C-alpha positions as CSV (number, residue, x, y, z in Angstrom):
1,M,111.8,-26.1,-81.6
2,T,115.3,-27.5,-81.0
3,N,116.9,-30.2,-83.3
4,V,118.9,-32.9,-81.6
5,W,121.1,-35.4,-83.4
6,G,122.4,-38.6,-81.8
7,I,125.8,-40.2,-82.5
8,H,126.3,-43.8,-81.6
9,T,129.7,-45.5,-81.9
10,K,131.5,-48.7,-81.0
11,D,134.6,-46.7,-80.2
12,D,134.3,-43.1,-78.8
13,Y,138.0,-42.3,-79.1
14,L,137.8,-40.1,-82.3
15,F,134.7,-38.3,-81.0
16,L,135.9,-37.7,-77.4
17,K,139.6,-37.2,-77.9
18,T,139.9,-35.5,-81.3
19,N,136.5,-34.0,-81.9
20,V,136.1,-36.0,-85.1
21,I,133.0,-37.9,-86.3
22,A,133.5,-40.6,-88.9
23,I,130.8,-42.2,-91.0
24,G,132.1,-45.5,-92.4
25,W,129.8,-46.1,-95.3
26,R,131.9,-46.3,-98.4
27,E,128.8,-46.7,-100.5
28,F,127.6,-43.3,-99.3
29,G,130.3,-41.5,-101.3
30,D,132.0,-38.2,-100.9
31,L,130.1,-36.2,-98.2
32,S,131.5,-32.9,-99.3
33,K,129.4,-33.2,-102.5
34,I,126.1,-33.4,-100.5
35,K,124.3,-30.3,-99.2
36,D,124.6,-29.9,-95.5
37,N,121.0,-30.5,-94.5
38,R,119.1,-33.5,-93.3
39,D,116.9,-33.8,-96.4
40,A,119.9,-34.1,-98.7
41,F,121.4,-36.8,-96.5
42,K,118.1,-38.7,-96.4
43,E,117.8,-38.4,-100.2
44,R,121.3,-39.7,-100.7
């Protein structure tokens, strides 16, 4: 089985030109403190 993640943006500049993905949810907090798996993100 292959996992596929979708990224949807209003402005693709960061993604297409600089290979950066930005999540703009201040309430989400510091992403570096969350384990790098889907379940951890869903729990957060």
